[in-house]
C-alpha angles and dihedrals in degrees: 000000000000116000115249109266094021114130115234100181108153094024118158117243128213093275091055096249125121110279129227113284130245119276129233135191105268095170144012114205124197113224136162128318114292100000110210125162125031136193135178128214101211090192093064100019090235126144127211126205127192111218105205099192095041103047092233146107117229113213114207127197104232093210100049098027091227132132104249100173143008120209117202116224136161125297126296102012104189102174143020130196133182133212105198092186090069101020093242134142120203118201130183113224148134111264105187142331121252126204106258124236091231095071148314119290091028113107131198118208118232107224119201148153112245116215112212133184102237090207100051099021086229116148108236101182142349108219112199112226138171129302119303100352108216117182136000133216130185133209099202094185090058096032089233128145120205119204121192106213103199100192101041091048096234146090123242119217115211124197105224093206095057102020088230129131105247099175142011120207114207121220099196134260112327092350108135119201110230105176142007133205130181131208103201091188095061095024089230119147117209117205123186116202140169137198107267130180116159107306094345124105104181138161127024124315123243138213112209119203110209134190106240091212102048098021089227119143111246101182141002117211128192113243137154122291122261091028135177124195139201133175137218104212094194095059096024092231124147121212121203126185123205113205090193099053099031092235144130114214119203117209130188106234093208097055103018091229125139111252100181143346116215133194106229113161148304111312100346109206128164124018142180135198128226102208095191093059098025092229124141122209121207127190113222102206098192094038097052089228146100120233118210116216124201102226092201097052098027089230134135104240101189144312131249121208112233136165129310120298100355111204114170139023137205129183132209103209091188094061100019092235123146123207121200123187112220107203094186098063102021095245141121118223115214113209120194133171111284106227123212118296 
């Protein structure tokens, strides 16, 4: 196993060919306040960043690494996802506050997913979902959008053709969904959740395996608390971070069995997979770094220092660039392969 921080440029992969090289930070881009979710449109090369404390989406040109547009949305956008097949963005936010039935002066937030044309920046629809929508995942093949509603303990399923909620997947009492991943090849939806009651995060975390057609829960696997999940469709492997234990768990998507558990970094949070290179990138929130994992060997190859409190990661497989939102200093780090020196 390579030591953390040890370069592996020019390493040999399992097929005896030169492996992908180590990434380095090639740009640091200032965006809005408290950047959170990030998504890449590989068709256009543009990168979309949800600025939680600013009510906006920063649009980055993936070639020049410059912010070229800012889209105003509702309050508290936590996540953004892009469906390049239909040129739509999906943003979780709070649209307005309605007077509550329990009394004057008390307000109830209206939580929704805004559907935005990513060419014109026009809002096409606002889809009301559950309480405190957290993260979004898209199945482009089925044109379905999955929304993790943290405080209503469920996941909303939106039909992309009608922009309507067509199903709600319950997590169980006081179990908050924290992350979603979709394997479009098998039409399986993976939902990480944790017991959440006020400030308490207790008990074991669970990873639900859900049928994308019937929305039925097929399996429930034990994982760490405050987990995030990603999938490699080519290998059918599922990757789950545990912020509490500082680990990345590798699961066989065919058998639902744990293959490996790796120590990555302090408080690992969001992650992303480059299926072309079979590398997994994990944001270590308390380590101000990103760990790169070899998906063939299930080994941590190295870490790359990024900005303060990195939270989420997105990959453009067409260019090999990796985008990391740094919530602590309002920036996005751009990682690219470091060529021979």
